[in-house]
C-alpha positions in Angstrom: -14.6 9.4 16.4 -15.7 13.1 16.0 -18.2 13.8 13.3 -17.9 17.3 11.9 -20.8 19.2 10.3 -18.3 21.0 8.1 -16.2 18.3 6.2 -13.4 20.7 6.0 -12.7 20.3 9.8 -12.3 16.5 9.7 -9.0 14.8 10.4 -9.0 13.1 7.0 -9.6 16.2 5.2 -7.0 18.1 7.0 -4.5 15.2 6.4 -5.2 15.2 2.6 -4.9 19.0 2.4 -1.6 18.8 4.3 -0.2 16.3 1.9 -1.4 18.4 -1.0 0.0 21.7 0.4 3.5 20.2 0.7 3.8 19.8 -3.1 4.3 23.2 -4.9 4.9 22.9 -8.6 7.2 19.9 -8.3 9.0 21.1 -5.2 8.3 19.4 -1.8 9.0 21.9 1.1 9.2 21.2 4.9 10.8 23.1 7.8 14.3 22.0 6.9 14.6 21.8 3.2 13.1 21.8 -0.2 13.7 19.2 -2.9 12.3 18.3 -6.3 10.1 15.2 -6.4 9.2 12.7 -9.0 5.8 11.0 -9.1 6.1 7.9 -6.9 4.8 4.5 -8.0 2.8 2.8 -5.4 2.2 -0.9 -5.8 -0.6 -2.3 -3.6 -0.5 -6.0 -3.7 -3.6 -8.1 -4.5 -2.9 -11.4 -2.7 -4.4 -14.7 -3.7 -7.1 -16.2 -1.3 -8.7 -14.3 1.6 -7.5 -10.8 1.8 -8.9 -7.7 3.7 -10.6 -5.9 0.8 -10.8 -2.6 2.8 -7.0 -2.6 3.2 -6.7 -2.8 -0.6 -9.5 -0.3 -1.5 -8.8 2.1 1.5 -5.1 2.3 0.7 -5.9 3.1 -3.0 -8.5 5.7 -2.1 -6.1 7.6 0.3 -3.4 7.9 -2.3 -5.8 8.6 -5.1 -7.6 11.3 -2.9 -4.2 13.1 -2.4 -3.8 13.2 -6.2 -7.4 14.5 -6.8 -7.0 17.2 -4.2 -3.6 18.3 -5.8 -5.1 18.3 -9.3 -8.1 20.4 -8.0 -5.5 22.9 -6.8 -3.9 23.0 -10.4 -1.0 20.8 -9.2 0.5 17.7 -10.5 -0.4 14.4 -8.8 2.3 12.8 -6.5 1.4 9.1 -6.9 0.8 6.5 -9.6 -1.2 4.0 -7.7 -1.6 0.5 -9.2 -3.0 -2.8 -7.8 -0.5 -5.6 -8.5 -1.4 -9.2 -8.5 0.2 -12.5 -9.5 -2.3 -12.8 -12.2 -4.9 -10.7 -14.1 -7.8 -11.8 -11.9 -7.9 -12.7 -8.3 -10.8 -14.5 -6.7 -11.4 -13.6 -3.1 -13.7 -15.1 -0.4 -14.2 -18.4 -2.3 -15.5 -16.7 -5.4 -17.7 -14.0 -3.8 -15.3 -11.2 -5.1 -13.1 -10.9 -8.0 -10.3 -8.3 -8.2 -8.7 -7.4 -11.5 -5.2 -5.9 -10.7 -3.9 -3.1 -13.0 -0.7 -5.1 -13.5 0.9 -8.4 -12.5 4.3 -8.6 -10.9 5.9 -9.5 -14.3 4.7 -6.1 -15.6 6.3 -3.9 -12.8 9.9 -3.5 -13.5 10.4 -0.8 -10.7 8.3 0.6 -7.9 8.8 3.0 -5.2 6.5 1.6 -2.6 4.9 -1.8 -2.1 2.0 -2.1 0.3 1.0 -5.6 1.5 -2.6 -5.6 2.7 -3.8 -7.7 5.6 -4.2 -11.6 4.9 -7.0 -13.4 6.2 -7.8 -17.1 7.1 -5.0 -19.6 7.9 -1.9 -17.5 7.6 0.4 -20.4 6.8 -1.8 -21.2 3.8 -2.2 -17.6 2.8 1.7 -17.1 2.8 2.1 -20.3 0.9 -0.5 -19.2 -1.8 1.4 -15.9 -2.2 5.0 -17.1 -2.1 5.4 -16.0 -5.8 5.4 -12.3 -4.5 8.4 -13.0 -2.2 11.3 -12.8 -4.7 9.6 -9.9 -6.5 9.3 -7.9 -3.2 12.9 -8.7 -2.3 14.0 -7.7 -5.8 12.1 -4.4 -5.6 13.5 -3.7 -2.1 17.1 -4.4 -3.4 16.3 -1.8 -6.1 15.2 1.0 -3.7 11.6 0.2 -3.0 10.2 0.7 0.4 7.9 -2.1 1.7 5.0 -1.7 4.2 2.5 -4.2 5.4 -0.9 -3.7 7.0 -1.9 -5.8 10.0 -1.7 -9.5 9.1 0.1 -8.7 5.9 3.3 -8.7 8.1 3.3 -12.5 7.8 4.0 -12.2 4.1 6.5 -9.4 4.7 8.3 -11.6 7.3 8.4 -14.5 4.8 10.7 -12.3 2.6 13.3 -12.2 5.4 13.4 -8.4 5.1 12.4 -7.8 8.8 14.8 -10.3 10.3 16.4 -8.5 13.3 14.0 -5.7 13.0 10.9 -4.6 15.0 7.7 -5.3 13.1 4.0 -5.1 14.2 1.0 -7.3 13.4 -2.5 -7.8 14.7 -2.4 -8.4 18.5 -4.3 -11.6 18.2 -1.6 -13.1 16.0 1.3 -11.8 17.9 2.4 -15.1 19.4 2.1 -16.9 16.0 4.1 -14.1 14.4 6.9 -14.6 17.0 
């Protein structure tokens, strides 16, 4: 990783700036066309049990940083980012951490993007502990939401059946178990 003395030269800063520069007063432009956008609702899941906390926080931070940069330029934010759980408080790492999601799945009627963070520990147990997410994810997908998983979150995504017959990636150490 290259460390820059000037943070404006970093890859992350340039990525955020590129995202922000694509939105001009509610119009998204690229080389082929321009179109009006509406704020996208991003639902980052907070699974029960052992979860990769950096996946949750890092994902939230990236989308929020795009919004902050846009607002610093006098533009409207692109994303409404919310943590979504099965209940109002989720204990992680055998009680070491508690995460208080913004909403539960019962509160979210429609979302544009669901992000499933990496699961940790015994993956069969992790999927079983989070099976209440499955019908909600399928319902949201059928209503137009996109679904993404990070690393071992692919196991929960696969449990929905939405990747049947499609290519899907997971952590290389769990590839055989995933098959």
